[in-house]
N, C-alpha and C positions, 0 to 999 in steps of 0.2 A: 581600496586594496592595501593590504599590509605586506610591503615587500612585493614578491611575485605571485602572492596567493590572494585570491578573491575571498573575501569574507562576506557571507550573506546571513544576516541576522534579522529575525522577525519573531513576532509571538505566535504561538500556535494558532492556526486558523480554526474559526469557529465551524459549527455544523453546516450551515448553508454554503460557506465558501469552500469546505472540503467537498461537499456534494456536488457543487459546480465544477469544482477541479476534476472530479472523477467523471461527471458528464462529458467534460470537453476532452480530457485525455483518454479514457477507456472507452468512451462512446464515439464522439465525432472523429477523432484523429484515428482510432483504430478502424472505424468504418471506412475512412478515406484510404487507409493503407490497404484494407481488404479489398475494396473496390478497384483500387489501381492494380492490384497484382492478380486479381481474380481470373482474368482472361487467360493469362499464361501460366498461372500457378508456379511462377518463378520469382524470386527476388534476388537482385544482383547476380543473376545466372545460376543461382542455387534453386533446387526444387523445394517447394514449400508444400509439405503435407498438412500442416495445421497452422493457420495464423494465430500464432500465440499473443502474448501481451507485451511485445517488445517496448512499446512506448510506454505502457504502464510500469515495466520493471525499470527503465531507465529513469522514470519520473520518481519511483520509490527511491532509487539510489540517490537522486539528487536531493529529495526530501530528507533522507537520512543524514546527508551532509549539512543541510540547513538545520536539522534538528540538533545535531551535535555542536555546530557552531553557535546556536542559539540557546544552549543549555536546556532544552526541553525536557531531558530525562533527569536533570538535577533537581527540577521542581516536580512535586507530585502531579501526575496526569489529572487525577480528580480535581485538583485546583485549578487547572488550565482549561477544562471542559466548560463549555457554555451551557450544557445540559447536565441534569443528574446522571450519575453512573448507571442506575437502574434503567433510565431510558435508552442509554447507549447499548446496554446489554440486550434490552427489548429489540432494538433495532437490529442487532445481530442475529437474534433468532428469527425475526421476520425475514431478514435478507436470506438467511439459510433456507428458510421455507420457500422463498421466491426462486432461489437457485434450484431447489428440488423441482419446483414447478416447471421451471424453464427446460430442466433436463427431461421431464417427462413430456412436455407439450411443444417444444420448440427445437428447431435445428440448432446444433452446437454453435454454429457461426452467426447466429442471429445477434443483432445489435443489442437487444434487450438483455440477453444472456451476458454479454460483456459489461454493460452498464451495472446489472445488479451484482456481478462478480467483482467488479472494481469497488463499488461501495462496501460490499462484504469484506473485501481484502483490507480496506482502510479502517473501517469500524472494528473488524475482528483483531487487527493489529493493536489498535488503541485499547481495546477491552483487555487483550492479553497483558499488554504493558502495565495497564492500571492494575489489574489483578495481582500481578507478580510485585509491583511496587507496594501495594497495600498489604499484601498477605505473606509474601516470601521474601522480604527485604532484609536479609542478613547475610553475613559474609564469614567465610572460613578460608584457610589457606588453599584449599582445593578449588573452591569457587573463584578466589582471587586469581589463580592461575588460568581457569577456564576463561575468565573475563579478559585477562590480558591476551589471550590467544583467539579472541572472538573473530578478528579480521581473518585470521589463518583458517578458521572453521567456515567462515562466509565463502573464501576462495575455494575451499575443499569441496563445499556441497555444490 
């Protein structure tokens, strides 16, 4: 801990660790939450019309803090990946097709749906970050102003 601030530093997780993380967070933990509130359809006395991805969102937020503290975005994503970029992009396409198949053939609250969506979210985020780092990595005064207000945009959305 630096002062009163907890600093978490780690290298970017590999493909297998990322996938296991998603299986645990978006699969097992969300299934547990869904099963726990299913009989009442209430969570903390509030009606739940759709069991979203609260645990996944909190995990993404914490992962963003770790990424910032570990300088993941200062080093090119493609240099940190343990697989070729083309394979990551292929995974994203296959996961998108699997999401479509889940949408067509499975009920929306099915665990497979959440797991595939979680895998897609993580891989798609990495794919977008890598694409923009590799192809659109330039700066102007307008982009600098937007970059400095990114947290405000996050809060607003």
